[in-house]
C-alpha positions, -999 to 999 in steps of 0.1 A, spaced: -3 -1 1 28 23 11 45 17 -22 17 22 -49 12 57 -31 46 65 -36 50 53 -70 14 72 -76 32 101 -62 61 98 -83 39 94 -116 24 127 -107 59 145 -98 73 132 -133 42 144 -152 44 177 -136 12 176 -118 22 176 -80 15 204 -55 47 214 -33 32 196 -6 31 165 -24 70 173 -38 78 180 -4 64 144 8 83 126 -18 117 146 -9 113 134 25 103 98 12 135 99 -12 159 109 17 144 80 41 151 57 15 185 71 8 192 68 43 180 37 47 198 19 18 226 -6 20 252 8 -4 283 4 11 299 39 9 325 55 28 319 81 53 332 104 31 313 91 1 281 90 19 282 127 32 292 141 -2 262 125 -18 241 136 7 253 174 11 249 170 -31 211 159 -30 202 182 -4 215 212 -18 196 205 -52 167 198 -33 169 231 -14 174 251 -47 146 236 -61 120 243 -32 134 279 -27 126 291 -64 91 303 -71 71 281 -90 74 305 -124 113 307 -126 127 294 -157 156 280 -139 134 252 -120 129 236 -153 170 226 -155 170 215 -119 138 199 -119 149 176 -146 184 170 -131 165 159 -100 137 139 -115 163 116 -129 184 111 -98 151 106 -76 131 86 -103 158 61 -110 169 57 -73 132 55 -58 123 30 -83 154 9 -73 152 10 -37 114 4 -40 123 -26 -63 149 -43 -37 131 -31 -8 161 -15 7 143 -5 40 168 -22 62 195 4 82 229 -8 90 236 -18 127 266 3 128 246 32 116 240 57 146 238 90 124 208 108 132 184 113 97 167 150 98 134 152 87 124 176 65 86 176 73 75 210 87 67 207 124 54 238 140 59 226 175 95 224 168 106 204 196 123 170 198 128 143 224 162 124 221 165 84 218 176 63 245 211 52 256 231 28 275 221 34 313 212 9 341 218 6 375 237 -26 391 226 -40 424 248 -63 444 242 -88 468 249 -68 496 226 -41 483 249 -15 470 240 2 438 262 12 411 252 37 382 263 20 351 259 51 330 287 68 345 322 69 323 341 48 348 352 17 333 375 -8 348 367 -33 378 336 -21 395 334 -44 425 340 -83 433 311 -111 449 336 -137 461 359 -149 433 340 -129 405 351 -98 390 325 -73 379 343 -52 351 328 -25 330 342 -23 294 350 7 277 322 0 254 298 3 282 297 -36 285 293 -50 316 311 -86 320 314 -109 348 351 -125 350 353 -157 372 388 -156 391 408 -189 394 394 -196 429 361 -200 411 352 -235 415 312 -233 404 305 -258 433 296 -229 460 262 -239 479 250 -206 485 253 -182 454 249 -144 457 227 -127 433 232 -94 417 202 -72 399 207 -50 368 182 -26 364 176 -7 332 149 23 332 129 38 303 151 55 280 179 29 280 193 -7 272 221 -23 287 241 -55 277 263 -78 298 283 -109 300 275 -132 325 299 -156 344 291 -187 322 301 -162 291 265 -159 279 252 -125 266 225 -107 275 209 -73 260 181 -59 280 156 -34 266 142 -2 283 123 -8 317 136 -45 321 157 -62 345 174 -93 352 186 -109 382 213 -134 381 242 -152 403 272 -139 401 287 -173 395 270 -202 385 265 -233 402 247 -263 410 224 -284 381 211 -256 366 219 -217 354 189 -200 366 181 -159 359 148 -138 361 137 -113 337 116 -86 337 106 -67 306 127 -78 275 157 -96 268 178 -111 240 198 -139 251 227 -156 234 234 -183 262 268 -202 261 264 -242 255 266 -265 287 246 -296 281 253 -305 315 240 -275 330 205 -263 314 202 -222 313 167 -213 327 152 -179 323 119 -172 347 95 -144 333 67 -142 357 53 -177 360 67 -191 324 103 -207 327 123 -211 293 148 -238 293 178 -240 269 214 -257 268 228 -234 245 211 -211 217 197 -173 207 161 -163 219 143 -130 227 118 -130 255 95 -103 261 72 -103 294 65 -68 302 38 -61 329 16 -40 310 15 -65 277 -14 -90 278 13 -119 271 49 -132 276 64 -144 244 95 -162 237 111 -161 199 135 -187 192 162 -175 167 184 -203 165 190 -238 184 159 -251 205 143 -243 237 113 -253 260 89 -230 271 70 -243 304 42 -228 322 24 -248 351 19 -286 331 21 -271 297 55 -275 278 61 -267 243 93 -273 223 102 -243 200 121 -244 166 138 -215 151 117 -193 136 87 -200 160 77 -179 191 60 -192 221 32 -172 233 12 -172 268 -14 -149 282 -9 -138 318 -45 -146 323 -44 -185 316 -18 -215 318 -22 -218 281 10 -218 255 5 -213 218 30 -216 192 33 -196 157 56 -185 133 76 -156 140 83 -121 124 117 -123 129 127 -89 115 101 -74 138 113 -91 170 149 -85 164 144 -51 153 155 -37 187 186 -59 190 197 -42 159 192 -9 169 159 -3 146 122 1 149 106 -26 128 62 -25 125 44 -47 108 9 -37 106 6 -23 143 -20 -4 157 -6 32 169 -16 22 201 10 -5 201 38 16 182 35 41 207 37 19 239 73 6 227 82 40 216 73 53 248 97 29 267 125 39 245 119 76 246 105 79 280 74 99 272 41 101 281 15 95 249 -22 112 248 -45 105 218 -71 129 204 -98 113 183 -98 79 169 -62 78 160 -56 46 180 -75 27 159 -50 31 126 -25 10 116 11 18 111 41 -1 93 77 6 85 113 8 93 131 36 113 164 39 138 162 35 173 188 59 172 173 89 159 151 115 176 116 108 179 101 130 155 121 108 129 91 80 135 68 105 141 72 122 110 70 90 91 39 80 107 28 116 95 36 109 59 23 71 58 -7 70 81 -20 109 83 -10 107 121 -8 145 136 15 154 162 27 179 186 51 175 216 49 194 247 78 184 270 80 149 272 46 143 261 36 134 226 1 141 216 -12 122 186 -42 136 164 -62 129 132 
């Protein structure tokens, strides 16, 4: 639907029948696709290309409709934009490179001119003695010790549990730590067994400083992506509310927010069992198990991996979600309140934007593709028809 809309808009533009507003929308759509394309350019080449394109757009928009010189500039822009848009639409290039954190500046007018920055790496670590360490502080190095385990913060912000030589794994009394990520944050850590966890906004994980005994048990609230180190003799168990996910070594995502209706486990690779009460379901890669908070059933369905894994890769990926669901996800990351006016909540939205852009990147995209208007008042976003 979205592609056809912009193909139609492009046809009007090429025929010289588009309005100034439609041309601005086409400009915005082109810049979005150009920014999201997966073309391998050096930073210098990419900067030069963007500067050239934006200069030509600006020169065309600033000229009066009657000015003769517009024809030449329009011809050059028409050839370049038409070729670029048609090629990128044809190959479906809505992929944002994982390592691309550059903010995409929207050209859609917004009277409020307010914006909200994206979330960042921040969390609070609570040690077994109750002491708390703010992980957003710039300090890197050894933060604390729990028994023989050193807790190290790397230069890139990652938290690593490093077992010392005296660690035996046979202790009968494990000590537990909790890492708590607030709204507007995310954080990555490496547990003492080498398992990696990325926590999303408004999430927490409780885990032993050193795993011992038959099982590797952790407890999740919110959302986390796990890459579990393989150990066939010691299963890794994630408890999320009254659901247990048991694995030997695999990659999977669990979403267990209290304000959602369900707990969802999505398997990326390997195998997991999802257990609730007397129910047990085995998941294959590409499947997800869904359990409602209100009953003991577990259903299994095909997963939209691109959407589930979007946040791990630094993107928002929405596939035909209603606006309320979209903004619930966005509100955790941007730490905002959302107000709805009119029947805007019933509208559907789909698309991909970077999580590392300001919130107007997402809101402008919703405005262009779905006709959802907005205004920003402090940390409150108001959506309206």
